[in-house]
C-alpha positions in Angstrom: 21.7 12.2 2.8 19.0 14.0 4.8 21.7 15.7 6.9 23.5 17.1 3.7 26.4 14.7 4.1 27.9 13.6 0.8 27.8 9.8 0.7 29.7 9.2 -2.5 31.5 11.8 -4.6 32.7 10.6 -8.0 33.4 14.0 -9.6 37.1 13.4 -9.8 37.0 9.8 -11.0 37.8 9.1 -14.7 34.7 7.6 -16.4 35.0 4.1 -17.8 32.8 2.5 -20.5 30.9 -0.4 -19.0 29.0 -1.5 -22.2 29.3 -0.9 -25.9 27.6 1.9 -27.8 25.6 -0.8 -29.6 24.2 -2.2 -26.4 23.4 1.3 -25.1 21.5 2.0 -28.3 19.5 -1.2 -28.1 18.6 -0.7 -24.4 17.6 2.9 -25.2 15.3 1.8 -28.0 13.7 -0.9 -25.8 13.1 1.4 -22.9 11.8 4.2 -25.1 9.4 1.7 -26.7 8.3 0.8 -23.2 7.1 4.3 -22.5 5.9 5.4 -26.0 4.3 2.4 -27.4 3.5 -0.2 -24.8 0.0 -0.6 -23.5 1.0 -3.5 -21.2 2.7 -1.5 -18.5 2.1 1.7 -16.5 5.2 3.2 -18.2 3.0 4.6 -20.9 1.8 7.2 -18.4 5.3 8.6 -18.0 5.6 10.0 -21.5 6.4 13.7 -21.8 4.9 15.3 -25.0 7.6 16.1 -27.6 10.3 14.1 -25.9 11.7 10.6 -26.3 11.5 9.3 -22.8 13.0 5.9 -21.9 12.1 4.2 -18.7 11.2 1.1 -16.7 8.7 0.3 -13.9 9.5 -1.9 -11.0 7.9 -3.5 -7.9 9.1 -5.7 -5.1 7.4 -9.0 -4.2 3.9 -8.5 -2.7 3.9 -4.8 -3.8 5.9 -3.5 -0.9 7.6 -0.9 -3.0 7.2 0.5 -6.5 9.4 2.7 -8.7 9.9 4.2 -12.1 13.3 5.1 -13.4 13.6 7.0 -16.7 14.7 10.1 -18.5 15.6 11.8 -21.7 19.0 12.6 -23.2 19.0 15.7 -20.9 17.7 14.6 -17.6 17.1 11.4 -15.6 14.8 10.8 -12.7 13.7 8.0 -10.4 10.4 7.9 -8.4 10.0 5.5 -5.5 6.9 4.7 -3.5 6.9 2.6 -0.3 6.9 2.6 3.4 9.7 2.6 6.0 8.3 -0.7 7.3 7.1 -3.3 4.8 3.4 -2.9 4.0 1.5 -3.4 0.7 1.1 -0.3 -1.4 -1.5 -1.8 -3.7 -4.7 0.2 -4.0 -4.2 2.4 -1.0 -7.3 4.6 -0.8 -8.4 3.2 -4.2 -5.4 4.8 -6.0 -2.7 2.7 -7.6 0.6 4.1 -6.5 2.4 2.8 -9.5 0.2 5.0 -11.7 1.0 7.8 -9.3 4.7 7.3 -9.8 4.2 7.7 -13.6 2.2 11.0 -13.2 4.7 12.4 -10.7 7.6 11.4 -12.9 5.9 13.0 -16.0 5.1 16.2 -14.2 8.6 16.6 -12.6 10.5 15.6 -15.7 8.4 18.0 -17.9 9.4 20.8 -15.5 13.1 19.9 -15.9 12.8 19.8 -19.7 11.2 23.2 -20.2 
């Protein structure tokens, strides 16, 4: 947290498989398509040249929050935009914050993947 207190430490837990390899492969293909080939979402702005990036956009009702969660086989990242108190984030100062999430994600992930 912001005071450097560990909230949950799973390093000593034994991992368990929660879904099959086939399901993971299907989801990975769907979410990679979402970034690399889909013109219907802002996720296409999250692509990092030369990398297969999988990810998904999201918003709450009435555009109170927005996020993008995604990554490559080497790194994952989530970007969230919102306010401490519910307020619409749509078109603040004529800039779509969901698009901002994608650019911030792409920039940060490309630094991680260098």
